[in-house]
CHARMM-style PDB file with segment names, atoms N, HN, CA, C and O in Angstrom:
ATOM      1  N   MET     1     100.033  36.808 124.592  1.00  0.00      PROA
ATOM      2  CA  MET     1     101.863  36.839 124.715  1.00  0.00      PROA
ATOM      3  C   MET     1     101.919  38.247 126.055  1.00  0.00      PROA
ATOM      4  O   MET     1     102.143  38.215 127.265  1.00  0.00      PROA
ATOM      5  N   THR     2     101.621  39.275 125.170  1.00  0.00      PROA
ATOM      6  HN  THR     2     101.439  39.301 124.187  1.00  0.00      PROA
ATOM      7  CA  THR     2     101.673  40.008 125.858  1.00  0.00      PROA
ATOM      8  C   THR     2     100.977  40.561 127.307  1.00  0.00      PROA
ATOM      9  O   THR     2     101.012  41.663 127.854  1.00  0.00      PROA
ATOM     10  N   VAL     3     100.606  39.825 127.515  1.00  0.00      PROA
ATOM     11  HN  VAL     3     100.577  38.930 127.071  1.00  0.00      PROA
ATOM     12  CA  VAL     3      99.797  39.511 128.585  1.00  0.00      PROA
ATOM     13  C   VAL     3     101.237  38.778 129.747  1.00  0.00      PROA
ATOM     14  O   VAL     3     101.630  39.292 130.794  1.00  0.00      PROA
ATOM     15  N   LEU     4     101.530  38.040 129.383  1.00  0.00      PROA
ATOM     16  HN  LEU     4     101.211  37.622 128.532  1.00  0.00      PROA
ATOM     17  CA  LEU     4     102.207  37.150 129.853  1.00  0.00      PROA
ATOM     18  C   LEU     4     103.433  37.796 130.445  1.00  0.00      PROA
ATOM     19  O   LEU     4     103.854  37.538 131.573  1.00  0.00      PROA
ATOM     20  N   VAL     5     104.117  38.876 129.391  1.00  0.00      PROA
ATOM     21  HN  VAL     5     103.776  39.086 128.474  1.00  0.00      PROA
ATOM     22  CA  VAL     5     105.722  39.427 129.174  1.00  0.00      PROA
ATOM     23  C   VAL     5     105.009  39.736 130.385  1.00  0.00      PROA
ATOM     24  O   VAL     5     104.741  38.919 131.266  1.00  0.00      PROA
ATOM     25  N   LEU     6     104.669  41.161 130.380  1.00  0.00      PROA
ATOM     26  HN  LEU     6     104.887  41.824 129.664  1.00  0.00      PROA
ATOM     27  CA  LEU     6     104.099  42.198 131.299  1.00  0.00      PROA
ATOM     28  C   LEU     6     104.011  41.511 133.020  1.00  0.00      PROA
ATOM     29  O   LEU     6     104.535  41.897 134.065  1.00  0.00      PROA
ATOM     30  N   LEU     7     103.361  40.680 132.799  1.00  0.00      PROA
ATOM     31  HN  LEU     7     102.935  40.367 131.950  1.00  0.00      PROA
ATOM     32  CA  LEU     7     103.284  39.488 134.359  1.00  0.00      PROA
ATOM     33  C   LEU     7     105.140  39.665 134.491  1.00  0.00      PROA
ATOM     34  O   LEU     7     105.717  40.418 135.276  1.00  0.00      PROA
ATOM     35  N   GLY     8     105.650  38.935 133.699  1.00  0.00      PROA
ATOM     36  HN  GLY     8     105.181  38.324 133.062  1.00  0.00      PROA
ATOM     37  CA  GLY     8     106.899  39.007 133.336  1.00  0.00      PROA
ATOM     38  C   GLY     8     107.692  40.195 133.780  1.00  0.00      PROA
ATOM     39  O   GLY     8     108.855  40.302 133.391  1.00  0.00      PROA
ATOM     40  N   VAL     9     107.589  40.369 133.930  1.00  0.00      PROA
ATOM     41  HN  VAL     9     106.644  40.282 134.246  1.00  0.00      PROA
ATOM     42  CA  VAL     9     108.319  42.420 133.632  1.00  0.00      PROA
ATOM     43  C   VAL     9     108.090  42.513 135.103  1.00  0.00      PROA
ATOM     44  O   VAL     9     109.093  42.569 135.814  1.00  0.00      PROA
ATOM     45  N   VAL    10     106.911  42.538 135.660  1.00  0.00      PROA
ATOM     46  HN  VAL    10     106.096  42.493 135.083  1.00  0.00      PROA
ATOM     47  CA  VAL    10     106.424  43.945 136.977  1.00  0.00      PROA
ATOM     48  C   VAL    10     107.335  41.796 138.454  1.00  0.00      PROA
ATOM     49  O   VAL    10     108.348  41.694 139.147  1.00  0.00      PROA
ATOM     50  N   ALA    11     106.589  41.131 138.251  1.00  0.00      PROA
ATOM     51  HN  ALA    11     105.766  41.214 137.688  1.00  0.00      PROA
ATOM     52  CA  ALA    11     107.093  39.823 138.367  1.00  0.00      PROA
ATOM     53  C   ALA    11     109.022  39.347 138.955  1.00  0.00      PROA
ATOM     54  O   ALA    11     109.388  38.550 139.819  1.00  0.00      PROA
ATOM     55  N   LEU    12     109.969  40.393 137.883  1.00  0.00      PROA
ATOM     56  HN  LEU    12     109.672  41.040 137.181  1.00  0.00      PROA
ATOM     57  CA  LEU    12     111.271  41.160 138.576  1.00  0.00      PROA
ATOM     58  C   LEU    12     111.063  41.862 139.193  1.00  0.00      PROA
ATOM     59  O   LEU    12     111.300  41.733 140.394  1.00  0.00      PROA
ATOM     60  N   VAL    13     110.181  43.624 138.360  1.00  0.00      PROA
ATOM     61  HN  VAL    13     109.988  43.728 137.385  1.00  0.00      PROA
ATOM     62  CA  VAL    13     110.661  44.742 139.856  1.00  0.00      PROA
ATOM     63  C   VAL    13     110.096  44.250 140.836  1.00  0.00      PROA
ATOM     64  O   VAL    13     110.461  44.858 141.843  1.00  0.00      PROA
ATOM     65  N   VAL    14     109.474  43.554 141.038  1.00  0.00      PROA
ATOM     66  HN  VAL    14     109.178  43.060 140.221  1.00  0.00      PROA
ATOM     67  CA  VAL    14     109.014  42.952 142.533  1.00  0.00      PROA
ATOM     68  C   VAL    14     109.974  42.473 143.920  1.00  0.00      PROA
ATOM     69  O   VAL    14     110.067  42.708 145.125  1.00  0.00      PROA
ATOM     70  N   GLY    15     110.743  41.449 142.602  1.00  0.00      PROA
ATOM     71  HN  GLY    15     110.667  41.258 141.623  1.00  0.00      PROA
ATOM     72  CA  GLY    15     111.327  40.251 143.197  1.00  0.00      PROA
ATOM     73  C   GLY    15     112.872  41.226 142.945  1.00  0.00      PROA
ATOM     74  O   GLY    15     113.872  40.727 143.462  1.00  0.00      PROA
ATOM     75  N   GLY    16     112.985  42.021 142.490  1.00  0.00      PROA
ATOM     76  HN  GLY    16     112.172  42.426 142.070  1.00  0.00      PROA
ATOM     77  CA  GLY    16     114.007  43.390 142.832  1.00  0.00      PROA
ATOM     78  C   GLY    16     114.409  43.897 144.434  1.00  0.00      PROA
ATOM     79  O   GLY    16     115.265  43.752 145.307  1.00  0.00      PROA
ATOM     80  N   CYS    17     112.653  44.855 144.018  1.00  0.00      PROA
ATOM     81  HN  CYS    17     111.958  44.972 143.308  1.00  0.00      PROA
ATOM     82  CA  CYS    17     112.385  45.370 145.370  1.00  0.00      PROA
ATOM     83  C   CYS    17     112.507  44.836 146.450  1.00  0.00      PROA
ATOM     84  O   CYS    17     113.035  45.480 147.356  1.00  0.00      PROA
ATOM     85  N   VAL    18     112.149  43.774 146.630  1.00  0.00      PROA
ATOM     86  HN  VAL    18     111.721  43.250 145.894  1.00  0.00      PROA
ATOM     87  CA  VAL    18     112.256  42.580 147.870  1.00  0.00      PROA
ATOM     88  C   VAL    18     113.247  41.918 147.560  1.00  0.00      PROA
ATOM     89  O   VAL    18     113.037  40.717 147.732  1.00  0.00      PROA
ATOM     90  N   CYS    19     114.825  42.279 146.953  1.00  0.00      PROA
ATOM     91  HN  CYS    19     114.996  43.254 146.813  1.00  0.00      PROA
ATOM     92  CA  CYS    19     115.856  41.848 147.329  1.00  0.00      PROA
ATOM     93  C   CYS    19     116.498  43.316 147.510  1.00  0.00      PROA
ATOM     94  O   CYS    19     116.414  42.507 148.434  1.00  0.00      PROA
ATOM     95  N   VAL    20     116.896  44.249 147.588  1.00  0.00      PROA
ATOM     96  HN  VAL    20     116.965  44.907 146.838  1.00  0.00      PROA
ATOM     97  CA  VAL    20     116.650  45.677 148.275  1.00  0.00      PROA
ATOM     98  C   VAL    20     115.980  45.838 148.812  1.00  0.00      PROA
ATOM     99  O   VAL    20     114.966  46.282 148.273  1.00  0.00      PROA
ATOM    100  N   VAL    21     115.966  45.683 149.899  1.00  0.00      PROA
ATOM    101  HN  VAL    21     116.790  45.323 150.337  1.00  0.00      PROA
ATOM    102  CA  VAL    21     114.889  46.177 151.166  1.00  0.00      PROA
ATOM    103  C   VAL    21     115.667  44.735 152.626  1.00  0.00      PROA
ATOM    104  O   VAL    21     116.092  44.779 153.781  1.00  0.00      PROA
ATOM    105  N   TRP    22     115.372  43.380 151.250  1.00  0.00      PROA
ATOM    106  HN  TRP    22     115.027  43.344 150.312  1.00  0.00      PROA
ATOM    107  CA  TRP    22     116.393  41.870 152.720  1.00  0.00      PROA
ATOM    108  C   TRP    22     117.237  42.457 152.326  1.00  0.00      PROA
ATOM    109  O   TRP    22     117.576  43.054 153.348  1.00  0.00      PROA
ATOM    110  N   ALA    23     118.478  43.058 150.896  1.00  0.00      PROA
ATOM    111  HN  ALA    23     118.203  42.573 150.065  1.00  0.00      PROA
ATOM    112  CA  ALA    23     119.607  43.393 151.713  1.00  0.00      PROA
ATOM    113  C   ALA    23     119.622  44.164 152.526  1.00  0.00      PROA
ATOM    114  O   ALA    23     120.345  43.869 153.477  1.00  0.00      PROA
ATOM    115  N   ASP    24     118.720  45.794 152.628  1.00  0.00      PROA
ATOM    116  HN  ASP    24     118.132  46.034 151.855  1.00  0.00      PROA
ATOM    117  CA  ASP    24     119.274  46.359 153.840  1.00  0.00      PROA
ATOM    118  C   ASP    24     119.173  45.480 154.993  1.00  0.00      PROA
ATOM    119  O   ASP    24     119.851  46.107 155.808  1.00  0.00      PROA
ATOM    120  N   ARG    25     119.012  45.063 155.231  1.00  0.00      PROA
ATOM    121  HN  ARG    25     118.461  44.554 154.569  1.00  0.00      PROA
ATOM    122  CA  ARG    25     118.510  44.636 156.808  1.00  0.00      PROA
ATOM    123  C   ARG    25     120.051  43.240 157.088  1.00  0.00      PROA
ATOM    124  O   ARG    25     120.360  43.028 158.260  1.00  0.00      PROA
ATOM    125  N   GLY    26     120.684  42.604 156.172  1.00  0.00      PROA
ATOM    126  HN  GLY    26     120.434  42.776 155.219  1.00  0.00      PROA
ATOM    127  CA  GLY    26     121.648  41.717 155.909  1.00  0.00      PROA
ATOM    128  C   GLY    26     121.488  41.421 155.160  1.00  0.00      PROA
ATOM    129  O   GLY    26     122.037  42.314 154.515  1.00  0.00      PROA
ATOM    130  N   GLY    27     120.832  40.282 153.909  1.00  0.00      PROA
ATOM    131  HN  GLY    27     120.386  39.557 154.433  1.00  0.00      PROA
ATOM    132  CA  GLY    27     120.453  39.277 153.851  1.00  0.00      PROA
ATOM    133  C   GLY    27     122.082  38.698 152.644  1.00  0.00      PROA
ATOM    134  O   GLY    27     123.184  39.183 152.386  1.00  0.00      PROA
ATOM    135  N   PRO    28     121.147  37.171 152.155  1.00  0.00      PROA
ATOM    136  CA  PRO    28     122.959  36.598 151.847  1.00  0.00      PROA
ATOM    137  C   PRO    28     123.743  37.858 150.463  1.00  0.00      PROA
ATOM    138  O   PRO    28     123.564  38.997 150.031  1.00  0.00      PROA
ATOM    139  N   GLY    29     124.539  36.801 150.282  1.00  0.00      PROA
ATOM    140  HN  GLY    29     124.684  35.876 150.633  1.00  0.00      PROA
ATOM    141  CA  GLY    29     125.809  37.402 149.380  1.00  0.00      PROA
ATOM    142  C   GLY    29     124.646  37.702 147.574  1.00  0.00      PROA
ATOM    143  O   GLY    29     124.325  38.671 146.886  1.00  0.00      PROA
ATOM    144  N   TRP    30     124.463  36.492 147.556  1.00  0.00      PROA
ATOM    145  HN  TRP    30     124.725  35.705 148.115  1.00  0.00      PROA
ATOM    146  CA  TRP    30     122.918  36.738 146.225  1.00  0.00      PROA
ATOM    147  C   TRP    30     122.216  37.763 146.543  1.00  0.00      PROA
ATOM    148  O   TRP    30     122.460  38.884 146.097  1.00  0.00      PROA
ATOM    149  N   VAL    31     121.440  37.553 147.200  1.00  0.00      PROA
ATOM    150  HN  VAL    31     121.241  36.642 147.563  1.00  0.00      PROA
ATOM    151  CA  VAL    31     120.557  38.992 147.952  1.00  0.00      PROA
ATOM    152  C   VAL    31     121.324  39.999 147.286  1.00  0.00      PROA
ATOM    153  O   VAL    31     121.046  40.374 146.147  1.00  0.00      PROA
ATOM    154  N   ARG    32     122.388  40.502 148.030  1.00  0.00      PROA
ATOM    155  HN  ARG    32     122.614  40.198 148.955  1.00  0.00      PROA
ATOM    156  CA  ARG    32     122.731  42.125 147.441  1.00  0.00      PROA
ATOM    157  C   ARG    32     123.217  42.400 146.305  1.00  0.00      PROA
ATOM    158  O   ARG    32     123.304  43.575 145.947  1.00  0.00      PROA
ATOM    159  N   ALA    33     123.766  41.027 145.251  1.00  0.00      PROA
ATOM    160  HN  ALA    33     123.695  40.073 145.542  1.00  0.00      PROA
ATOM    161  CA  ALA    33     124.127  41.308 144.502  1.00  0.00      PROA
ATOM    162  C   ALA    33     122.383  41.327 143.023  1.00  0.00      PROA
ATOM    163  O   ALA    33     122.165  41.456 141.819  1.00  0.00      PROA
ATOM    164  N   VAL    34     122.059  41.223 143.619  1.00  0.00      PROA
ATOM    165  HN  VAL    34     122.236  41.118 144.598  1.00  0.00      PROA
ATOM    166  CA  VAL    34     120.473  41.130 142.865  1.00  0.00      PROA
ATOM    167  C   VAL    34     120.044  42.512 143.575  1.00  0.00      PROA
ATOM    168  O   VAL    34     119.798  43.375 142.731  1.00  0.00      PROA
ATOM    169  N   ALA    35     119.939  42.808 144.481  1.00  0.00      PROA
ATOM    170  HN  ALA    35     120.139  42.108 145.166  1.00  0.00      PROA
ATOM    171  CA  ALA    35     119.724  44.162 144.925  1.00  0.00      PROA
ATOM    172  C   ALA    35     120.757  45.397 144.120  1.00  0.00      PROA
ATOM    173  O   ALA    35     120.214  46.502 144.116  1.00  0.00      PROA
ATOM    174  N   ALA    36     121.343  45.381 143.839  1.00  0.00      PROA
ATOM    175  HN  ALA    36     121.785  44.484 143.842  1.00  0.00      PROA
ATOM    176  CA  ALA    36     122.739  45.705 143.361  1.00  0.00      PROA
ATOM    177  C   ALA    36     122.336  45.324 142.012  1.00  0.00      PROA
ATOM    178  O   ALA    36     121.125  45.108 142.041  1.00  0.00      PROA
ATOM    179  N   GLY    37     122.615  45.219 141.324  1.00  0.00      PROA
ATOM    180  HN  GLY    37     123.599  45.394 141.300  1.00  0.00      PROA
ATOM    181  CA  GLY    37     121.679  45.278 139.897  1.00  0.00      PROA
ATOM    182  C   GLY    37     120.302  45.596 140.084  1.00  0.00      PROA
ATOM    183  O   GLY    37     119.970  44.793 139.212  1.00  0.00      PROA
ATOM    184  N   THR    38     119.529  45.930 140.350  1.00  0.00      PROA
ATOM    185  HN  THR    38     119.799  46.582 141.058  1.00  0.00      PROA
ATOM    186  CA  THR    38     118.410  46.859 140.689  1.00  0.00      PROA
ATOM    187  C   THR    38     118.185  48.210 140.998  1.00  0.00      PROA
ATOM    188  O   THR    38     117.380  49.139 141.063  1.00  0.00      PROA
ATOM    189  N   LEU    39     119.229  47.849 141.138  1.00  0.00      PROA
ATOM    190  HN  LEU    39     119.883  47.094 141.084  1.00  0.00      PROA
ATOM    191  CA  LEU    39     119.823  49.207 142.166  1.00  0.00      PROA
ATOM    192  C   LEU    39     119.583  50.254 140.529  1.00  0.00      PROA
ATOM    193  O   LEU    39     118.736  51.006 140.046  1.00  0.00      PROA
ATOM    194  N   ALA    40     121.475  49.453 140.028  1.00  0.00      PROA
ATOM    195  HN  ALA    40     122.163  48.842 140.420  1.00  0.00      PROA
ATOM    196  CA  ALA    40     121.336  50.357 138.711  1.00  0.00      PROA
ATOM    197  C   ALA    40     120.500  50.153 137.539  1.00  0.00      PROA
ATOM    198  O   ALA    40     120.236  51.177 136.909  1.00  0.00      PROA
ATOM    199  N   ALA    41     120.086  49.196 137.163  1.00  0.00      PROA
ATOM    200  HN  ALA    41     120.301  48.364 137.675  1.00  0.00      PROA
ATOM    201  CA  ALA    41     119.419  49.836 136.548  1.00  0.00      PROA
ATOM    202  C   ALA    41     118.146  50.689 136.762  1.00  0.00      PROA
ATOM    203  O   ALA    41     117.668  51.297 135.804  1.00  0.00      PROA
ATOM    204  N   GLY    42     117.547  50.755 138.069  1.00  0.00      PROA
ATOM    205  HN  GLY    42     117.935  50.261 138.847  1.00  0.00      PROA
ATOM    206  CA  GLY    42     116.532  52.177 138.258  1.00  0.00      PROA
ATOM    207  C   GLY    42     117.003  53.144 137.440  1.00  0.00      PROA
ATOM    208  O   GLY    42     116.518  53.914 136.612  1.00  0.00      PROA
ATOM    209  N   ARG    43     119.040  52.691 138.287  1.00  0.00      PROA
ATOM    210  HN  ARG    43     119.433  52.064 138.960  1.00  0.00      PROA
ATOM    211  CA  ARG    43     119.333  54.920 137.806  1.00  0.00      PROA
ATOM    212  C   ARG    43     119.361  55.145 136.251  1.00  0.00      PROA
ATOM    213  O   ARG    43     118.943  56.157 135.688  1.00  0.00      PROA
ATOM    214  N   LEU    44     120.009  53.864 135.543  1.00  0.00      PROA
ATOM    215  HN  LEU    44     120.349  53.042 136.000  1.00  0.00      PROA
ATOM    216  CA  LEU    44     120.015  53.859 134.293  1.00  0.00      PROA
ATOM    217  C   LEU    44     117.833  54.020 133.500  1.00  0.00      PROA
ATOM    218  O   LEU    44     117.391  54.050 132.352  1.00  0.00      PROA
ATOM    219  N   VAL    45     117.302  54.063 134.576  1.00  0.00      PROA
ATOM    220  HN  VAL    45     117.660  54.038 135.509  1.00  0.00      PROA
ATOM    221  CA  VAL    45     116.425  53.959 133.707  1.00  0.00      PROA
ATOM    222  C   VAL    45     115.936  55.587 134.047  1.00  0.00      PROA
ATOM    223  O   VAL    45     115.619  56.370 133.152  1.00  0.00      PROA
ATOM    224  N   ARG    46     115.938  55.990 135.726  1.00  0.00      PROA
ATOM    225  HN  ARG    46     116.195  55.354 136.453  1.00  0.00      PROA
ATOM    226  CA  ARG    46     116.188  57.559 135.275  1.00  0.00      PROA
ATOM    227  C   ARG    46     116.473  58.913 134.555  1.00  0.00      PROA
ATOM    228  O   ARG    46     115.889  59.930 134.180  1.00  0.00      PROA
ATOM    229  N   ARG    47     118.377  58.030 134.589  1.00  0.00      PROA
ATOM    230  HN  ARG    47     118.852  57.204 134.893  1.00  0.00      PROA
ATOM    231  CA  ARG    47     118.641  58.815 134.012  1.00  0.00      PROA
ATOM    232  C   ARG    47     118.473  59.184 132.222  1.00  0.00      PROA
ATOM    233  O   ARG    47     118.775  60.293 131.781  1.00  0.00      PROA
ATOM    234  N   THR    48     118.024  58.221 131.466  1.00  0.00      PROA
ATOM    235  HN  THR    48     117.778  57.320 131.824  1.00  0.00      PROA
ATOM    236  CA  THR    48     117.098  57.366 130.176  1.00  0.00      PROA
ATOM    237  C   THR    48     116.136  59.006 129.878  1.00  0.00      PROA
ATOM    238  O   THR    48     116.094  60.051 129.229  1.00  0.00      PROA
ATOM    239  N   GLY    49     115.269  57.886 131.308  1.00  0.00      PROA
ATOM    240  HN  GLY    49     115.303  57.037 131.835  1.00  0.00      PROA
ATOM    241  CA  GLY    49     113.863  58.896 131.201  1.00  0.00      PROA
ATOM    242  C   GLY    49     114.334  61.001 131.126  1.00  0.00      PROA
ATOM    243  O   GLY    49     114.068  62.032 130.508  1.00  0.00      PROA
ATOM    244  N   ARG    50     114.982  60.578 132.009  1.00  0.00      PROA
ATOM    245  HN  ARG    50     115.198  59.741 132.511  1.00  0.00      PROA
ATOM    246  CA  ARG    50     115.235  62.474 132.589  1.00  0.00      PROA
ATOM    247  C   ARG    50     115.951  62.985 131.163  1.00  0.00      PROA
ATOM    248  O   ARG    50     115.305  63.948 130.749  1.00  0.00      PROA
ATOM    249  N   ASN    51     116.820  62.736 130.472  1.00  0.00      PROA
ATOM    250  HN  ASN    51     117.345  61.954 130.808  1.00  0.00      PROA
ATOM    251  CA  ASN    51     117.524  62.190 128.929  1.00  0.00      PROA
ATOM    252  C   ASN    51     115.787  63.050 127.966  1.00  0.00      PROA
ATOM    253  O   ASN    51     115.747  64.268 127.791  1.00  0.00      PROA
ATOM    254  N   GLY    52     114.907  62.354 127.623  1.00  0.00      PROA
ATOM    255  HN  GLY    52     114.939  61.365 127.765  1.00  0.00      PROA
ATOM    256  CA  GLY    52     114.283  62.509 126.969  1.00  0.00      PROA
ATOM    257  C   GLY    52     112.634  63.786 126.821  1.00  0.00      PROA
ATOM    258  O   GLY    52     111.877  64.373 126.048  1.00  0.00      PROA
ATOM    259  N   ARG    53     113.202  63.340 129.138  1.00  0.00      PROA
ATOM    260  HN  ARG    53     113.817  62.863 129.765  1.00  0.00      PROA
ATOM    261  CA  ARG    53     112.576  65.361 128.910  1.00  0.00      PROA
ATOM    262  C   ARG    53     113.109  66.446 128.754  1.00  0.00      PROA
ATOM    263  O   ARG    53     112.262  67.336 128.827  1.00  0.00      PROA
ATOM    264  N   ARG    54     113.867  66.732 128.617  1.00  0.00      PROA
ATOM    265  HN  ARG    54     114.556  66.010 128.558  1.00  0.00      PROA
ATOM    266  CA  ARG    54     115.179  67.905 128.642  1.00  0.00      PROA
ATOM    267  C   ARG    54     113.830  68.966 128.107  1.00  0.00      PROA
ATOM    268  O   ARG    54     112.885  68.440 127.520  1.00  0.00      PROA
ATOM    269  N   GLY    55     113.837  70.163 128.312  1.00  0.00      PROA
ATOM    270  HN  GLY    55     114.605  70.590 128.789  1.00  0.00      PROA
ATOM    271  CA  GLY    55     113.298  71.274 127.802  1.00  0.00      PROA
ATOM    272  C   GLY    55     112.243  71.207 127.925  1.00  0.00      PROA
ATOM    273  O   GLY    55     111.923  72.148 128.652  1.00  0.00      PROA
ATOM    274  N   LEU    56     111.536  70.736 127.701  1.00  0.00      PROA
ATOM    275  HN  LEU    56     111.796  69.972 127.111  1.00  0.00      PROA
ATOM    276  CA  LEU    56     110.131  70.252 127.977  1.00  0.00      PROA
ATOM    277  C   LEU    56     109.768  70.698 129.311  1.00  0.00      PROA
ATOM    278  O   LEU    56     110.638  70.741 130.180  1.00  0.00      PROA
ATOM    279  N   GLY    57     108.237  71.127 129.627  1.00  0.00      PROA
ATOM    280  HN  GLY    57     107.530  71.092 128.921  1.00  0.00      PROA
ATOM    281  CA  GLY    57     107.791  72.140 130.743  1.00  0.00      PROA
ATOM    282  C   GLY    57     106.486  71.252 131.339  1.00  0.00      PROA
ATOM    283  O   GLY    57     105.903  70.296 130.827  1.00  0.00      PROA
ATOM    284  N   ARG    58     106.356  71.640 132.059  1.00  0.00      PROA
ATOM    285  HN  ARG    58     106.830  72.416 132.475  1.00  0.00      PROA
ATOM    286  CA  ARG    58     105.088  70.703 132.710  1.00  0.00      PROA
ATOM    287  C   ARG    58     104.425  70.129 132.702  1.00  0.00      PROA
ATOM    288  O   ARG    58     104.162  69.235 133.506  1.00  0.00      PROA
ATOM    289  N   ASN    59     103.800  70.509 131.576  1.00  0.00      PROA
ATOM    290  HN  ASN    59     104.014  71.234 130.922  1.00  0.00      PROA
ATOM    291  CA  ASN    59     102.409  70.413 130.519  1.00  0.00      PROA
ATOM    292  C   ASN    59     103.322  69.423 129.000  1.00  0.00      PROA
ATOM    293  O   ASN    59     102.909  68.942 127.945  1.00  0.00      PROA
ATOM    294  N   GLY    60     103.898  69.461 129.283  1.00  0.00      PROA
ATOM    295  HN  GLY    60     104.233  69.852 130.140  1.00  0.00      PROA
ATOM    296  CA  GLY    60     105.097  69.143 127.281  1.00  0.00      PROA
ATOM    297  C   GLY    60     105.419  69.687 126.149  1.00  0.00      PROA
ATOM    298  O   GLY    60     105.745  69.296 125.028  1.00  0.00      PROA
ATOM    299  N   ASP    61     105.219  70.913 126.813  1.00  0.00      PROA
ATOM    300  HN  ASP    61     104.954  71.231 127.723  1.00  0.00      PROA
ATOM    301  CA  ASP    61     105.699  71.808 125.913  1.00  0.00      PROA
ATOM    302  C   ASP    61     107.066  72.531 126.204  1.00  0.00      PROA
ATOM    303  O   ASP    61     107.772  72.377 127.201  1.00  0.00      PROA
ATOM    304  N   SER    62     107.297  73.377 125.095  1.00  0.00      PROA
ATOM    305  HN  SER    62     106.724  73.502 124.285  1.00  0.00      PROA
ATOM    306  CA  SER    62     108.570  73.844 125.637  1.00  0.00      PROA
ATOM    307  C   SER    62     107.908  75.531 126.082  1.00  0.00      PROA
ATOM    308  O   SER    62     107.989  76.285 125.112  1.00  0.00      PROA
ATOM    309  N   SER    63     107.758  75.695 126.390  1.00  0.00      PROA
ATOM    310  HN  SER    63     107.693  75.082 127.178  1.00  0.00      PROA
ATOM    311  CA  SER    63     107.912  77.183 126.795  1.00  0.00      PROA
ATOM    312  C   SER    63     108.501  77.169 128.573  1.00  0.00      PROA
ATOM    313  O   SER    63     108.944  78.183 129.112  1.00  0.00      PROA
ATOM    314  N   GLY    64     108.374  75.706 129.331  1.00  0.00      PROA
ATOM    315  HN  GLY    64     108.014  74.882 128.893  1.00  0.00      PROA
ATOM    316  CA  GLY    64     108.874  76.023 130.258  1.00  0.00      PROA
ATOM    317  C   GLY    64     108.055  76.515 130.982  1.00  0.00      PROA
ATOM    318  O   GLY    64     108.637  76.439 132.064  1.00  0.00      PROA
ATOM    319  N   ASP    65     107.352  76.856 131.127  1.00  0.00      PROA
ATOM    320  HN  ASP    65     106.880  76.918 130.248  1.00  0.00      PROA
ATOM    321  CA  ASP    65     106.493  77.367 132.423  1.00  0.00      PROA
ATOM    322  C   ASP    65     105.891  75.456 133.461  1.00  0.00      PROA
ATOM    323  OT1 ASP    65     105.220  75.498 134.493  1.00  0.00      PROA
TER     324      ASP     65
END
């Protein structure tokens, strides 16, 4: 069951990336909408990932080295 969920997530990510490339080349409106959603989700993931690692150094400690 977990493998199927992970495969579904991977399929959505790959499909989103394809839509971003296709929209950049002037695809139809629905592709641009999916691409905008994909880019927004990527920004959200990046922002939340940055907040969780704030103050940690390269090795995961708080020394900053």
